[in-house]
C-alpha positions, 0 to 999 in steps of 0.5 A, a space after each residue: 638411776 637411783 630412785 628416791 621417795 619424794 619429800 619423805 621427811 615432810 611425810 614423817 613430820 606430818 605423821 608424828 603431828 597427826 599421831 600427836 593430835 589424834 592419838 593422845 591428849 597431851 597435858 604438859 603440867 608435870 603433876 598430871 602426865 598422860 603416858 600413852 604409847 603409839 609404837 609407830 616410829 606404816 603382776 599376777 602369776 597364774 597356774 591353771 593346774 590349781 583350782 580356785 575356791 568357790 564362793 557363796 553369799 550368805 544372809 545374816 541368818 545363814 550358817 556358813 557351809 563349804 560349798 561348790 555352788 556358784 555365787 548367789 547374791 542374797 540380801 543380808 538383814 540389819 542387826 542390833 548390837 548392845 554396847 558393853 564396857 570398853 567398846 569403841 566405834 572402831 572396835 565394833 566396826 573391826 569386829 563385824 567387818 564394817 567401817 566407822 563411817 558405815 556405823 555413823 551412817 546407820 546410827 544417829 549419834 550425838 557424839 561419835 566419841 562417846 558410847 554408853 553401856 547398854 546403848 543400841 547400835 544398828 549394824 548396817 545391812 551389807 551382803 556377806 560372802 563366805 571367805 576362802 578356806 584356802 590356807 595361804 601361809 603357816 603361822 611360822 611364815 608370817 611371824 618373824 620367828 625361828 630361822 627368820 634371822 637367817 634370811 639375808 634381806 640385803 643379799 636377796 634384794 641384790 639379786 632382783 632386777 626391779 626398783 627395789 634395788 635402788 629405792 630409798 626413803 628417809 626415816 627419822 632423818 636417815 636415808 635408808 635402803 629398802 633392805 634397811 627399811 624392811 629389816 627395821 620393820 620386820 624387827 619392830 613389828 616381828 613380821 617375817 621379811 618375806 611376807 613384806 617382799 611378796 606383798 610388794 611384788 604382788 601389788 606393784 612388782 617392785 622386785 622385778 620391774 625397774 620402771 614404775 608409774 608414780 603411783 606404784 612408786 609412792 603407793 606400792 601397796 595401795 595403803 589407804 590414807 590416815 583417818 586425817 586424810 594424810 596419804 601414806 606415801 613412801 615405802 616406809 609408811 606403806 610397809 609399816 601399814 602392811 606389817 601392822 595390818 598383817 599383825 591385826 589379822 593374825 592376833 585378831 584371829 588368835 584372840 577371837 576378836 576378828 570375824 569378818 574382813 571387808 573389801 573396798 567395795 563394801 562387801 563383808 567376808 565372813 572368815 571360815 573357822 578352819 583358817 589359821 592366824 597367818 592366813 587371816 593376816 594376809 586376807 586382812 591386809 589384802 581386803 583393805 586394798 581390793 574389791 571383792 573379785 580382786 580379793 578373791 583372786 588374791 587369796 586363792 592359790 593363784 594369787 599372793 601365795 603363787 608369788 610367794 612360792 615363786 620367790 621363796 618356795 612352798 611355805 608349807 614345806 617348813 616345820 609344821 610345829 606351832 610358833 608357841 608350843 602348847 602348855 608354854 609356861 612363863 619364866 619368873 620375871 621381876 619388876 623392871 625397877 629397883 627395890 624400895 622405889 615406888 613407880 606407877 602402873 600407867 597403862 594396861 594391856 595394849 599393842 606390843 608394837 603398833 595397834 595391830 599386834 597382840 595386847 602384849 605391853 603394859 606401861 610404868 612411869 618412874 617416880 621423878 619429882 615432876 615439879 623439877 621437870 619443865 615438860 612431860 617428856 624428859 630423861 628420868 633420874 631413875 633406871 629401868 632394870 633387867 626382869 631376868 638374866 639374859 643378853 641384850 640383843 638390840 639397843 637402838 632407837 629407844 628400844 632394848 631387847 633382852 633375850 632370856 635364853 642367851 643365844 643372841 637371837 630374839 626370834 627364838 625363845 623368850 624375849 622382852 622388849 623395853 621401849 622409850 629408853 634414852 640414848 644416854 646411859 642405855 645398855 649396849 648390845 651384847 651385854 650379859 645381864 643378871 636380874 636387877 642390872 641397870 638397862 637404861 632410863 625412861 624417856 619419850 625416845 623411840 616409837 611415839 610417847 607423849 610422856 616419859 615412861 617405860 613400855 614393856 612387852 613379851 614375845 616367845 619365838 617372835 610372837 607377841 604374847 597377850 597380857 592375858 588370853 581369856 578370849 583366845 581360841 582354844 588352840 592358841 592359849 598363852 601364859 598370862 603375864 606375871 611380873 614381880 609376883 603381880 598378875 596382869 589382868 586386861 579388860 576385854 576391848 578396853 585398851 590401856 585399861 586393867 589392873 594387877 593383883 598380888 595376893 590381896 593387893 590390887 592396883 589399877 592402870 591410871 594415866 597419872 601420878 597423884 593416884 594411890 591406886 596405881 602405885 607399885 613397889 617391891 
């Protein structure tokens, strides 16, 4: 019997409306176009032979030390935090393992949407637990990287016995199988499909059970509702949420902006410094759907990893090489538009795909005569161009991926994502291009955009590369983005903000077109 998710079209419409209401400020006057991108198109096997990690609760002044002692509850003390430029309540909460609601409860804020530099915030008292130092996955098994494309999602699912073989969901007007949904999410978020499959089995046994409860069908991962209260029901939204939060943990750890996770019973878990990004990604997503004791089991050798091993083998038997080699240098990239055209630098560093990925993307708006446009979303009269030689490996749903090494695989070597390109005149998959060749015309198509523009981001071996890496941990340095001779500088904790420098010239990311400070040309 075929199982189909209930009313998915309505859910997707509600999601887009919610994103429009809270994710941007749309001003349809053509002379003042805001261009913000939100790239979101989101059983318990055991082995008694494997030891389970032990835990210790810390006070706020304790130094985390690995220990074999039993759990001892210690009260944490409250602390103060001084607001700096670029801080948001969400960012502060995420950094210190809190929720926005907890910050609001601990502080009297006249307007929670406005913080002042130098403002003193109280970080509420919560007990802290030193997290597990057990490594769940190597980084090469969370990122959709070398050899990920060789894993045949459809063939694997066809061999299973659970509801995953027949379930469908409707995405952007198309009914998709779970295999098609996982392939789409894996490509867009650049997360390995096997992690998503293992999460589905660990949380609700979608791979092995043919009969599930309504909750297990509609909320297989237990993903919390959107901030607006709208439920994330259905396999597509659940898996997109999981992929985004896997990335949030992975890149938050890599960029040194994540120190704690918080479980659903308000326990803060301090992350040991010996962890790797992939392990933090899994710990992060599981913390959002688990109370502390359940989370402790989930991140132990007997938890999520045991499920992963049972289907895909020991994840650590693959190559131990890092996803991005030490000392990587970026190839020369041209500006993504033709010479003698003046475009606008409208968005500094922000997520490559979704809010959880590295701040790998920047935005440019084309120089159309907006007095001739009726809305902020239109198909531009101007073309985006290839920033380097290569081959087009993907061209659909507003996205184009340029593979620079020419092997027709976006998970190996350098790749460039272009987003929001209109279907009309968009370059075809398989086309070989030279620097400056036409790629397509900017629009609002693909992901979510409230104004016509180009969103462009870099990856290497499938890993999103932050625009700049000043805050990255020493082991995870990444080459800064230099495009057309312009070095892109991001401002810490200030998403969409930043500037570009080229010699003694400097332009600033501004969300508008009548501002000389954001004009850029060859």
